[in-house]
C-alpha positions, 0 to 999 in steps of 0.5 A: 500499499502507498499512497500520495496526493492523488491516490491511495495504491493497493497492490497484491501478488496472488500465487496461483497454478490456474488462473482463470476469471469469466466475469466481465461486467462491471458489478458483476457478484466478481467472489464467484471467480478467484479474486481479491478484495479490499475493505476500507472504513477510512472514519472507523465507526463501523458504518457506512464502509465500501468493498472493491473485489477485482478478478483476473479480467480487471472486472470490478464490484465496488459497493457499500454497505450500510452496516456489517452483515450481521445487522442486514445492511443495505447494500449500495450496488450503484456506488462507485469509484468513479476514477478508479485506475486498474490493472492485472499482470498474469504470470501465466495464461489466462482460462488455459487449463493446459498449463501451470501458471505462476501468479498473478498480480493486480493493483489499484489506484482510489482517488481520495475524492471517492472516499470523502463520504466515508471519512472524517474530513476532505481531502488527503488523509493528515501525516498519522491519520488511521484508518480501518481496513481489511484484505482478502483473496477469495478461491474456489476449487476447480475442475477441468472438464473438456478443456475449461474451468469449472467449479468442483461439485461436492458430491455429498450435495451435488452443489459446487463447493464454497469458496475458501478465502485468505483474510489479513486480520481474522478474529474468532471466526467473524469473516470480512464483515466485522469493521470492528475487527479489521486492522489500522492502516496509518498514513505517513509522509515520510518516504522511508519506513522510519515511522512507528505505528501510534496506539490510540489509547481511546481505542482500548476503550472502545473495544471495551465499549464494544464488548457492551455492545456484543452484550447489549445484543445478547440481552436483548436476543434474551430478554425482548428489551435492552439492559439498562444498567452495567450490572446487567450486562455484567460489565464490572470483568471489563477494564481499560488500563487508566481509567475507571471503567463504568460507562453511562448507558442510556436506553430510549425505546427501542434503542440504546447508547453507552458513554465512557470518559476516556483519555486526552478529554475525549469522551467514546460513545457507541450505539444500538447500531454498533457505531462508534465516535468520539466527543 
């Protein structure tokens, strides 16, 4: 990953003995092919994050999810990365099962302008800014029949085997659609790699509040209402070094919010849909 005043650049190298791709139309469901996927949540609030998928034909599916899959989001296919630059290089032959391929590489250049609606501010990231990000590679089991690649069928179900994935950040089998579990990318204005990653102490507060969120979901499922206090959520076991973790919880009909004094004079907040923010 690299960046400059114009683009956020992402490149990947995918080792693959059989390089194939069939989907050619923009916003096809690219994960039905082997593909590479990039997930970005620039403001880190877990809502309104984007996903960009590309196969070896450089066909792209770009979309926004209004919230994680667990909360039944709207999938906005009409969102496009206007001005996206893309490239693929194949070290072998595409869609030719008669030989063994080496790898394929891909490059994406994403204009900052298209990221503004997902970010905390317009324009280019500032030095030291951190984004939530995840990377994934999707693969399928294949067969070769009549000189063509086919999805391998599970004889027990007579259906194709499900795809299997490599993910940069995986936590508790969450998959790729849990933005609060993704990794961080820190933007540096230095050409060299001299900058070290700077942990934000308020991220520990966010994580403790995230446990409140998980427990509220479980509480609501069991009792058909949200808990109104920390005792009901058994929050006494949640600790954050350097502060007394005792969040204020407010329940309003079918919604709730929790707030906790954090570090650097900030208050960290979370609400019923998982959105986090600082006050």
